[in-house]
C-alpha positions as CSV (number, residue, x, y, z in Angstrom):
1,M,32.2,13.9,-2.2
2,N,35.0,12.0,-3.7
3,K,37.0,14.5,-6.3
4,S,38.3,11.3,-8.4
5,K,34.1,10.3,-9.6
6,S,33.7,13.7,-9.8
7,Q,36.4,14.5,-12.4
8,N,34.9,11.3,-14.7
9,S,31.5,11.9,-14.3
10,W,29.6,13.0,-17.4
11,L,26.3,14.0,-18.6
12,C,23.9,13.4,-21.4
13,K,20.1,14.6,-21.7
14,A,17.6,14.4,-24.7
15,E,15.3,17.8,-24.8
16,L,12.3,16.6,-25.1
17,D,8.9,19.3,-25.3
18,F,6.6,16.8,-24.2
19,E,8.3,15.1,-20.7
20,E,7.8,17.2,-18.0
21,K,11.3,16.4,-16.9
22,Q,14.0,15.9,-19.3
23,P,15.8,12.6,-19.4
24,M,19.5,13.1,-18.1
25,W,22.1,9.8,-17.1
26,K,25.4,9.6,-16.6
27,L,27.5,8.3,-19.3
28,E,30.5,5.5,-18.2
29,T,34.3,6.5,-19.0
30,N,34.4,4.3,-22.2
31,K,31.4,5.8,-24.0
32,A,32.7,9.0,-23.2
33,S,35.8,7.9,-24.4
34,K,34.4,6.8,-27.3
35,L,32.1,10.1,-27.9
36,L,35.4,12.0,-27.9
37,D,37.1,9.6,-30.8
38,I,33.8,10.3,-33.1
39,W,34.3,13.7,-32.4
40,N,38.1,14.1,-33.3
41,S,36.3,12.5,-36.5
42,L,34.1,15.1,-37.3
43,K,34.7,17.6,-40.1
44,T,34.6,21.3,-38.9
45,S,31.1,22.7,-40.2
46,F,30.5,27.1,-40.4
47,E,26.9,26.3,-40.8
48,P,25.2,27.0,-37.5
49,S,22.6,24.0,-36.8
50,N,18.9,24.5,-37.5
51,R,16.6,24.5,-34.0
52,K,13.5,24.0,-36.0
53,S,12.8,20.2,-35.8
54,A,11.3,18.0,-38.1
55,Y,10.6,15.6,-35.2
56,L,8.1,17.2,-32.6
57,G,8.9,17.7,-29.6
58,Y,12.8,16.1,-29.9
59,G,14.9,19.3,-29.2
60,G,18.4,17.2,-29.7
61,T,20.9,15.6,-27.1
62,Y,23.5,17.2,-25.0
63,L,26.2,16.3,-23.0
64,K,28.9,17.9,-20.4
65,S,32.4,16.6,-19.9
66,S,34.1,16.1,-16.8
67,D,35.9,19.7,-17.8
68,N,33.1,21.2,-18.3
69,S,33.0,21.5,-22.0
70,E,29.7,20.8,-23.5
71,W,28.1,19.5,-26.7
72,H,24.8,20.8,-28.1
73,I,23.7,18.1,-31.0
74,F,20.8,19.4,-33.2
75,N,20.1,18.1,-36.6
76,K,23.3,16.5,-38.2
77,T,25.2,19.3,-36.0
78,V,27.5,18.9,-33.0
79,T,28.4,22.0,-31.4
80,R,31.3,22.0,-28.9
81,V,31.9,25.0,-26.1
82,N,34.2,25.5,-24.3
83,N,35.3,28.2,-22.3
84,N,34.5,30.8,-24.5
85,T,35.2,28.9,-27.5
86,I,32.5,27.6,-29.7
87,E,33.3,24.7,-32.3
88,V,30.6,23.2,-35.0
89,R,31.3,19.7,-36.5
90,F,29.3,18.1,-38.9
91,D,28.0,14.7,-38.0
92,K,26.3,13.5,-41.5
93,N,25.2,9.6,-40.3
94,R,24.7,11.6,-36.6
95,Y,27.0,9.0,-35.0
96,F,27.2,11.7,-32.2
97,E,23.8,11.7,-30.9
98,K,22.9,7.7,-32.3
99,T,25.8,6.7,-29.5
100,I,24.3,8.9,-26.8
101,L,21.0,8.5,-27.2
102,K,22.1,4.3,-27.3
103,S,24.1,4.6,-23.5
104,A,20.2,6.2,-21.8
105,P,19.8,3.3,-19.9
106,S,16.8,1.2,-20.4
107,G,13.7,3.4,-19.6
108,I,14.7,6.5,-20.2
109,L,13.5,7.5,-23.1
110,P,10.5,7.0,-25.3
111,D,10.8,3.6,-27.3
112,A,9.6,5.6,-30.4
113,L,12.4,8.4,-29.8
114,C,14.9,6.1,-30.7
115,S,13.3,3.7,-33.1
116,L,11.6,6.0,-35.0
117,L,13.4,8.5,-35.5
118,F,16.8,7.3,-35.5
119,G,16.5,3.4,-36.3
120,I,17.7,2.3,-33.3
């Protein structure tokens, strides 16, 4: 595998209980840069994410960066895990989550997920 390609690889996933295989896709570098800008604009939160969903079967989104940082996004909370550090930020308008969902290739997510839950 080309080392430069693996270093620029970002992976997204939507956690859907009603899907046998979880939808996954690669994120383009320019969209990853936008997500990092959004992350940097979010305020630190001291409240952990509530893992109970108001949306049946939707468990949030997941992002893994090229440096192996992981973001778990759910219920207006973005949690970043990097090495042994955990940082939680509040995303009142769900910009981070919506940006990930909008980046999915056409047809990979159920239409109702984006339109009904998030108006996108």
